[in-house]
C-alpha positions in Angstrom: 149.2 93.4 -104.4 145.7 92.0 -103.9 147.2 89.1 -101.9 147.7 91.4 -98.8 144.1 92.6 -98.5 142.9 89.1 -99.3 145.0 87.7 -96.4 143.6 90.4 -94.1 140.1 89.7 -95.1 140.5 85.9 -94.7 142.1 86.5 -91.2 139.0 88.5 -90.2 136.5 86.2 -91.7 138.0 83.0 -90.3 138.5 84.5 -86.8 134.9 85.9 -86.9 133.6 82.4 -87.6 135.8 80.9 -85.0 134.5 83.4 -82.4 130.9 82.6 -83.3 131.4 78.9 -83.1 133.4 79.1 -79.9 130.9 81.4 -78.2 128.0 79.2 -79.4 129.4 75.7 -78.7 132.4 75.9 -76.4 131.7 78.9 -74.1 128.0 78.9 -74.2 127.5 80.4 -70.7 129.9 83.3 -71.0 128.7 86.6 -69.5 130.9 88.9 -71.6 129.0 91.0 -74.2 129.4 90.0 -77.8 131.2 93.1 -79.1 133.7 93.3 -76.2 134.3 89.5 -76.4 134.8 89.7 -80.2 137.4 92.5 -79.7 139.2 90.4 -77.1 139.1 87.5 -79.4 140.6 89.5 -82.2 143.4 90.8 -79.9 144.2 87.2 -78.9 144.2 86.2 -82.6 146.7 89.0 -83.3 148.9 87.6 -80.5 148.5 84.2 -82.1 149.5 85.5 -85.5 152.7 87.0 -84.1 153.5 84.0 -82.0 152.9 81.6 -85.0 155.2 83.6 -87.2 157.9 84.0 -84.5 157.9 80.3 -83.6 157.8 79.2 -87.2 160.8 81.4 -88.0 162.6 80.1 -84.9 162.0 76.4 -85.7 163.1 76.9 -89.3 166.2 78.7 -88.2 167.0 75.8 -85.8 166.9 73.5 -88.8 163.4 71.9 -88.5 161.8 71.0 -91.8 159.3 73.6 -93.1 156.1 71.7 -92.7 157.1 70.2 -89.4 158.0 73.6 -88.1 154.6 74.9 -89.1 152.8 72.0 -87.4 154.7 72.4 -84.1 154.2 76.2 -84.1 150.5 75.7 -84.7 150.2 73.2 -81.8 151.9 75.5 -79.3 150.0 78.6 -80.5 146.7 76.7 -80.6 147.1 75.7 -76.9 148.2 79.3 -76.0 145.1 80.8 -77.7 142.8 78.3 -76.1 144.1 79.3 -72.6 144.1 83.0 -73.4 140.5 82.9 -74.6 139.3 80.6 -71.8 140.9 82.8 -69.1 140.8 86.4 -70.4 137.9 86.4 -72.8 135.3 83.8 -71.8 136.5 83.3 -68.2 135.8 79.6 -68.3 139.0 78.1 -66.7 
């Protein structure tokens, strides 16, 4: 059962690094405070996690090959998360 905590830890670590890099390189001029921005970022990541799983399941049910379904879901969700973070979190769009 160590796989579940490992997945949760990897989710937090990867999204924490993503937030640091995004705030440092992409949205350098954001005015939102770090802690609040991080919390918004994690909420958006949670939305992304649910959307990825839902789209992946939908595409597989529609008959799309496993890997292709994962790639297509990732593209859609990646764009969604970029917009969510740009508009709601960093207010850059």
